[in-house]
N, C-alpha and C positions, 0 to 999 in steps of 0.2 A: 358592444356583443357580448352574449355570453359566457359566462366562466368556461362551460362547454365547450362551446368552439374554438375559443381560444387556446384550450388545454390540447384542442384536434390540432390546431395548427403550429404549434410547438413541438408537440408528437411527429408531426410531417415533419418537420424541419429537422428534428432527430434524428430520424430514419436515412435521412438526404445525406446526413454530414458524419456521423458515426462510421469510424474504420472498421466493423464488424459486421459481415452478413446477417439478416435477421428475416425468419419464414417462419411465419405462423400458420396452421391450420385451425376451422372452426372443429365443431364435433361430428361432423361429415366427412372431414378429411379434405376439405377444399382448402385451396391457400388462401388466405385472407390478407396477409402482409407478406412482401417481396421488395424490400428497400434495393437501394440502388447498389450499394458492395455485392451482397448476395446476387443479385443479378449479372455483375462484371465477374464472379467466381466461378458461376456456373456457367457463364455465356449465354445465356436465356433473357429474352426480353420481359418485362412483368407482364405483358399480354400475354405472352405464352403461357403463364404461368396461373396468373390469378383466376379464383374460382376453380380451378380446375383440382381434378383428385393427384395426388402426391405421384400417385402407384402408376398412374398414364403418362408422368412426366419422367422418370427417372427409372434405370435400371441398374440392380443391384446384383454381386455376386452370386450363386447359389448360399443359402444359409445364412448371409447377412442382408437382411431387410433395412427399409429406412428409420432412422432412430427417432424420427418424428411421429409415423404411425404406431412405433412400440411404443411412444408416451403416452398416443392419443389411448389406443386398444388396453395398455397393461397398468397404466400407471406409472412407467419405468422411469425414472431420470437417470440421466448417464454422464457426463463429464471428461471432457480432453478425450473423447473418443476418435481417431484415426479411420478416415470410412474412403474405399476409392470406386466411384461410380461412374455412370455413363448419364448424359442428358441427354433431351433429345434429340440430337443432332448426330448423336452416337462419339460425341468426345470426353474422355478420359477425365474427371474431378477428383482430387484429392483435398480431404480437408479436414480441419481440427471441429468436432461439433460438440457444443454443451448444450443438451435437452431435455425440455422441464414441460409435464403435462400441467395445465392452466387447470384451477379448480374454481368453481362457484359453490357456496354452499353445499360442499363434500361433495359435486359432482362434477366430474371431468367434463368441460366444455370445448375444450382446445389444446392445441399443444405447441410450444416454443422452441425454436432452434436457434443459435447464436453460433455463427460459422467463421472459421480462421482459415483462410487458405495458407496452401503449402501446396499447391498445384506447381506451381513454378520451380519452388524449391527442391520437389520431387525431381522435376525431368533436368535440373542442373545438376543435380549428383548424380543422376542416371548418364548424362551425356558426358560428365567428367569421367566417369568410370568407361563407358564407352572409348573414349577418345584415349583413355589412359593405356588400352589395348588395342585400338583401334589399326590394322592392317590395309594399306591402301592399297590398287591393284590400280590397273590402266582404264578399266571401266569406271572409274570416281574422277579420271579426266575430264574435263568441260571445255570444252573451245572447238567450234566450225572454222575457225580461219585454216587459211591454208598451211601459215609458219606456225601454228599449233601441231593441225596435223602431221607435219612434215616431222617435228621431232618426235611426237608421241610413235609414230612409225617406225623411226631409227632406235629409238629407245627398247621397242618390242623387240626387233633385232639382234640388241646389246643381249638378251637374256638367255640367247644362244649359248654364249661364251662364258667364259671366267674372266675375260681382260678387264683390266683396270676401266674404270669410265669418271672422267671429269665433267661433271655440270656445271655450264657457267650460267648464270643470272641476275638480275639485280634482287635485290633483297624482296620477299615478297610474291614473288612469280611461281613457287611451289617445286624450288628444287628437291625438298625431302620427299615432297611425294613422288617426285619420278622414279626418285632411288629406292622408295620402297617397293615401286611397281615393279622395276627391274629385279630387285631379290626376291617378291612374291611370283612373279613370271618366270622365277629360273629353276632348274633342279638344286638349287640350295635353297627353296622353299621352307620346307619343313627346320632348315637350320636357323640359328639365331640370326637376327638382326638388330646391328649395335650402333645405335648413333650417337656421335657426339659433336659436338659445337668448339672446335680449337679456341676462339677466341673467348669462351666464357672460363677456360683453364688458369687456373693462377701458373706462372711460368715456375714459378717453385716445385711445383707438384705434378706438372704435367708429364715428363718423363715418366715418372711412375707409375701415372694413372694410364698412360698408353702401354706402357712395357713391360710393366709389374715390377715388385721390390721382393729382395730377399730380407730377411731376417736380422737386424744387426749392419744394414749397409747405412743407417742415419737413425738417429735418436726419433725412437717407436718406429721405426720401420720394422713390417711383419712380412711373411710368404704370403705375396697375394699376387694374382694373376691380372697382366694387364687388359686392356681391352683387345688386343689381336689374340691373346689365347682365349678369351671370353669367346670373342666372336668365333671361335674355331668350327669347321665346319659349314657355317653362315657367309654373312655380310657384314662390314666396315664401314659406317659412314662417316668420314672425317670431314667434316662441315666448317667454311672458311679458312679452307687450308691454308691460304695466303697468312692467317695470322699467328702460324706455327714461326717461332723462333729459327734464324737461321741455322742454329748447330743441329737442333730436333730436327730441322728438313732431312738434313744430311742421316742421323740415324737412322728417318725413315725411310730415307732411299735404299738404304743397306738391308732393312728389313725385307724390303720389297723385290728387291734382287735375289738375297740369300735364300727368301723363305723362311726365315728363323729368328729367334728375337732372343735378346739376352735380357734378362730384370736387372734392374737397377742393383748394383752392388754382387753379384752372380758372374761365375764365368763360365755357366755351363750353359749352351747353346740350345734351346727348345723350338722346333721346328711346329710352322702353324700351316692351317689348312683354310684359306679368308680369300674371299674376293674384297678387294678396294674399289669402294666408290669414292670421291669426292668434290665437293662442290668451291665455287670460289664467286664471289657477288663483283668481278670486277673484270675487263678486260685481261686473259690471262697475260698474253703479247706486255702490256703496258705493267703488270703485275713482275715479269721478268726484267723487262727493263729498268723500273726500279728498285729493283731486289728485292721484292715484297715474295717473289717464287723463285725458286733454284728452278735455272734452266733444266739440268736433269732431271731431275724431280717433276717437273710439267711434262716433260716426253715420258718418263715413266709412267705418269698417270692417264695422259692425255691418249692412250692407245686407240680411246672411244670417246669422241667430244661429242656433247651435246650441248646447246645453245638455246636457252629458253628468253622466246623473244619480250619484249616488256610489254604491258599490257594496250601502250598507248599505241603500240605499233600493230598491235590486231583488236582495233573497238569492236569488230565483228564478234567477238565474245563477251563482250560485256553484257549486252541482254541476258545470254542465257546465265551468266555467270549473278546475274542479280537473280533470276528466278530460281536460282538453285537456293542461293543466300535466304530469298523470304520463303522459302519453302521449310529450308532448316529452321528457320526462327519461327514460322508458325506453328510447325510441332513443338518447340521449346517454351514457347512462350503461351502459347493456347491461342493463338490468334486468326483472322481470316483475312488476312492482305492478299490481295490477289495482282497488284502490279505496284507501277510507277504512275505518277501524274505525268502529263506530259511537260509539264515542266521542270520537274525532276528530272527525267529521262532528258531533257535538252540540254541540263546542266551537267548530267554524268559524262555526253556527247563530248562536252565542250570543256572537260578537265583534263590534266594532262597524267591522271593516278599516278604520282611519283612515287607510292606505297605498292603499288599493284595489285593484284587480287586479294592479299591480305586487306589492304585496306579498305577494298570494295567492301571484303566481310563488314569488317569493321562499321565503317558507314551504313550497311543497312542492320546492323544488331544494333547499334545505337540509334538510330532512326526508329525502330521497332519496339524499342525500349518507351517513346514517347507516343507510340499508336495508343488509341484507346477502341475506340469502336468504328473506326475507318478502315476501310476496306482496300486503300492505297495508300502509300509514301506520298505527304504534300512536302513541300518546301518547309512549313514550319516545324516538319519530323528533323530535320534533316542537321547536323552539326554546324555550330557556329559558321567553324572556316568557310565550310560549302553556301551558308545562306548569305553569308557578305560576299562572296564571289557573285554570287546570283542578281545581287542587287546594285555590282557592277558592271556586269556583262550584259543586265537586261533592264537598265532604268526606265522610269517612267515616263511618258511619252512627253510631258510636261516638261523636265527635269533637264537640265543640260547639266552634264559632267564636266567639272573641272578640269581634269587630264584624261588622256586616251590611257588604257590601262597598260602596262608594262606586260611584256612577254616574261615567262619565266624562263631565267636564264640558261636551267637546261635543256628546255625545247629548244632556244635562240640558237644555242650551239648546236644543237643537235639537226637543226635547217641547215645552219651556214656548213656545217661540216659534210652533210651529204650534197649540197652544193659544188663545194668543191671539190671531192671525191668526182661527181659524176662530171665536171669541166675536166679534171685531170684526166678520164678514162677516154671520153669522149677525142681529148687533143691525140692520143695514141691510140685512137682506132680501136679502143678498148683490151690493148695488149696489156696483160693485168702486172707480167713481171716486167714492160717497161716503165707505166706507169708507176710501180712501187717502189724502182731505181730511182726514177725521178723526184718524188716522195720523201726518200732516205726513209721508204719502210722496206722491211722483209716481207715477200713476197706472200706468205701465212697470215701475217698479220696486214695487210690490203685486204685481203680474201674474207679476215674476219671482221674487218668494218663494213668491207660493202656487203655482207650477211646480216651486221646488228642495223646498218643505214637501209635495207631492203632495197638496195641497187641489184637489179639482175647482170649477171655475167653474161655476154653477149659473146664475146671471144675469150678463149684461153691463150 
């Protein structure tokens, strides 16, 4: 093989493997080299670019032309130049360019550009900034199921008053989204919205964080308002209220009843004007029964009660949720994923989603990190635990499974409880009070369980 042919093979292999984009044009401004990496960065296939003028392929903002064309026409060399421009599909690209004219015997015969991709980094920074100040409203709610529509309707009604609201739902169901929507739909929307996860507060500091401190109350204490004062004129959300210690729950109840707060170490009572929202990730009746939530505090907080059903009980919402998150990460990652493959869709509908909507988002995001040029999410893109589940639930025809797959304990108990409660209701002709007495439950606890289990109340 001639030496020149060998060099060409080595050059082509180099262009495939290097982790930077390479774009070269000839003296006429037409593309002669467009490697794999630059194709990935600019989301354009080589066939769309090769042998075409650069000016016809990309759109630059006014006053900022192509660095390649500038190098060709003016012999200008530039290093580490950040540019944002549009490709032939209108997608925005942000990259760092190193651009050089190519000379032969003193004459410019072309130009070469080496590119590093920072589009995704830019998108991530912008997304984080946007999320830091994001204010959710009811139009951000995604759900077509009757259960979801019902809780949204009740939440919208709650915007008309200043009553306390207790939002119940499993982790990942979107409790804070509901809380923000209630605040932003109310007359207090121009006031502050302050959210605090009670489970994340150290017990030794929690009282001062909530109620404020007076200078000298303890070593290092300063005059500092607590969350109740900071939320004045607006809304305070206490997330995972059942994580508060009992003595703090007692003080919280006093603050709610008296509408005033006393800073730690102080004797002065300060009036507060807030709307209090709280969330809990378990059955509040169970939390009261087991001493994790004071009964009097529960009654005070649950003037309005919202129960967000878990995703497994409203699977008709799964497809619109997936579509929403695919669109979100298409924008963020500069991808063009259109859908889930049929195999992935079947797997998703078989899965019980213990992490609810938050888990759906994480699975979609993780999968799309593995997508390259595909236009749909395949099983090979899924996280390992879901791929394993697929291999168990859909074995090859020739394979004989060693053991039948065990149901998840949570699903098994849910179904058994539903059957048991339905049988008890049927026995007492669906009279709720009589059924509750027979089961050793309060009427309210039985009604809560019926709602959670998806059992319709025929008689009262």
